[in-house]
N, C-alpha and C positions, 0 to 999 in steps of 0.2 A: 833052655839052655839060660845058662846068665852071661851077663856082656856086662863088662867091668868097663870104667873110667874113671881115667885120673886126670887131673888138673895141678899145675904150680905157674904160681904169675910170674917167677922170675928165672932166670938161668942158674941163678944161686940156689934156689931152694930143690930139696929131694924128693922123689917119688917115693922111695921107699917106703915109708907108713903107710901111703896111701896102696901102694902095691902089697904090701904085707897083710893090709885091712881085707882089700879086695880077694886074697886066697884064701883067707883065713873065712870069708862068709861062702867061699866055693868057687870064685871065680878061677879057672884055669889061666893060668901066664898067657898063654896064646891067644887068650878072648881078653884081653886088657890092653885097650884103645889108652892114647895119652897127650894130652899136650903139655908143652914144656916150656917155659916162659910166655905165655899167654896169657893176660889177665883178662878179670871175666868181665867187662868193660869192652873188647876184642871180639867181632861177632864172629869172625873166622878163624873157627878153632876146626882143622882138619881131624883132628881125633877126635873127638867130637860128632862130628858128621858121618865119618867111617863106623863109630860105637852105634849111633842110631841105624845107619845103612844096613848093619850085619843082623840088626833086629830082627826078626822073623815074627809071626804068628804065634802066641804062646811065649816067647822067651821073656826074659826078664833084665830090665838093664840095672846095674849094680852100680853104685855111688857109695864112696866110705863117708863124705859129707854133703849134703845136699849143696852147701855153697860153689862147690867144685864143678857142678854141673850148669849154675846157671845162678848170677845175683839176684835176679829179680823177675817176675814174671814177665815183664815187657820184652 
């Protein structure tokens, strides 16, 4: 199963492009988890936590761009 995650850093930004990209990659809308208005430096991202918790063995976590998941490895 595909699990999607989208994030935007400010409340003024729109998630539509990321959602559309995830849907185009085969993620169903109900399997897309989001964080809206949370920067990459904010480590408390409930949408990210929910997306990872939804993943089971054999599932794939999908992001439209890698920087939406994390800013750096640490």
